[in-house]
Structure formats: structure tokens, C-alpha cells
N, C-alpha and C positions, 0 to 999 in steps of 0.2 A: 171192928179193927180199922184204924185209920191208917190209910197208905201214905207213905213218904216218898217225895220224889223230888228232884232238882227241877226247877221250873226253867224251861228253855223256851226261847221264842220259836215259833214255827219257822221263821226266816233262818234262823241259825241252824236249825235241825235240816231245813231243805238244802242249804249250802253244804253241809257236812255229808249229807247222804248223797248229793250229787257228786262231790269230790271223791267219795268213796266209790260210787259207780265208775266214774271216769278213771280213777287210778287203777281199779281192777281191770278194765277193758283197754285203757290207752295210756301208754307209759309217759307220753310227754305232752299232756293237754295244758292249755294256757287259760288265762283268765277270759280270753276271748271266747273259748269253748263254752265256758260256764255262763258268759253273757248270752250267748245264742240260745243255750238250752233253756235258759231262765226267761229268755225274751225282755232282757233289762240292758241298760247301758254297761259298757266296759268300765267306766269311771265308777258305777255303783258297786260293781263286782269288786274292783280293786279296794274300795272303801271298806267293804264288808270283809273281805279277806283279811286286811290289816287288823281289824277290829277282833276277828277270830284268832288271829296269830297273838295279839295282845292278851287274850283270854286264855291261852295255852292250848288252843285245839288244833292248831297247825303251825307249820313253819312255812313263812311265805316270802320271797323275794321277788321284786318286779322281773317280769319276763321269764319266770321260771315256774314249774308247776308246784301248785301248793300241795304240801306233804302233811298228812294227818299225824298229829302226835298220839300217843297212846290214849290220852283222854279224848282226843277226837275221833280216833278209830273206834273206841268203845261206845260213845254216843252214836256215831253214824251207823256202826253195825246194828244197834238196837232199833234205831228208827228205820233202817233198810228192813230188817226182819219183820218189824210190825207192818210195814208197807206190804212186803210180799204176802204176809198171812191174811192180812185184811182184804188185799186184793183177791185172793183165792177165795175167801168167804164170800165176797160180794158177787164174783163172777160163777162160782160153783154151787153155792147154796142158794143165794138170793137170784141167780140166774140174770145179773145185770150184764149190759155189754161190757166189753174190755174197757171203752172209754169211760163209761160210769163207774166201773170198778176202780179204775185208776184215780179218777177224780175224787171220789169218796174216800179211798185209802189214804190219798194225800192229805185230805182234810182232817180226817179222824185220827191218823196215826200220832198226831201232835197233843191230842187231849183225852184220848181213852185212858181209863185207869187200868193198872196192872190186873186187877181181878177180872174185869170185863175182857180184857185182851186175852187173858188165860183161858177163859171160858170159850171165846171164839177160836183160839188156837186149838183147844181140845176138839171142837166140832171139825175143823178142817183136817186135823190129823186122823180122824176117824173115817174121812172119805176114802 
């Protein structure tokens, strides 16, 4: 059975996931907050946010917080959920450090197939 999925760039998913996290915990974050967390320039963040807005993932106005659209929120929640499950797997099953768990989850969340993720999720839920 062949899996189908929308191919997204890891960068796009990282931005959406971070915006999702920031909007859940901090009401009025700005592009500079994203730049600091991602360790990139404010100009790069502004450019990326404009592209994501054009693609329909968020509403963005300069000097205001980016707001996820329904499309953006759905993708962000999916990536965020994958990250949390994978982190738990690496930390609790493979006994990696928190840092290694975070690094691996961030890398793998973008490329893992749905079937592999579901099997990992099943293992984590049984713990």
C-alpha cells in the first residue's frame, strides 16, 4: 500500500511548529522571537513568513504576530504531535538524553512515513 502525503519542506514545518508553540504559550510574539529561537536573522524570518502567508499557512503583517490559518494549524499540530511522540520514544524507549531526543525528533519528524510513525506511536502509548 503506497502512502500519500503532501511534500513539505522541513523548514516550512519548523516555522509552523514554532509559531504553533509560541502562539500557544505567548500571545504577542514577534518575528524577532522566531529569529532568536531558530538562531537566524530577522530578515530571513520575515521573508519566510511572507512566503508562508502567500501559501495560505498563516496571516502575517509586519510588526504583528503571525497567525496560523486552519491549513497552517493542521500542519503545525501534526508536526508538533510527531515531535512529541518521537521525543518520547527516543527518551523513554531508546534511553537517549533529552538533547539527543530533541535533535533526532526534529530531524525525523519531517521524513518518517505514516506507517512507521504509527508503529512508534503504538509503542509509546503502551508505556
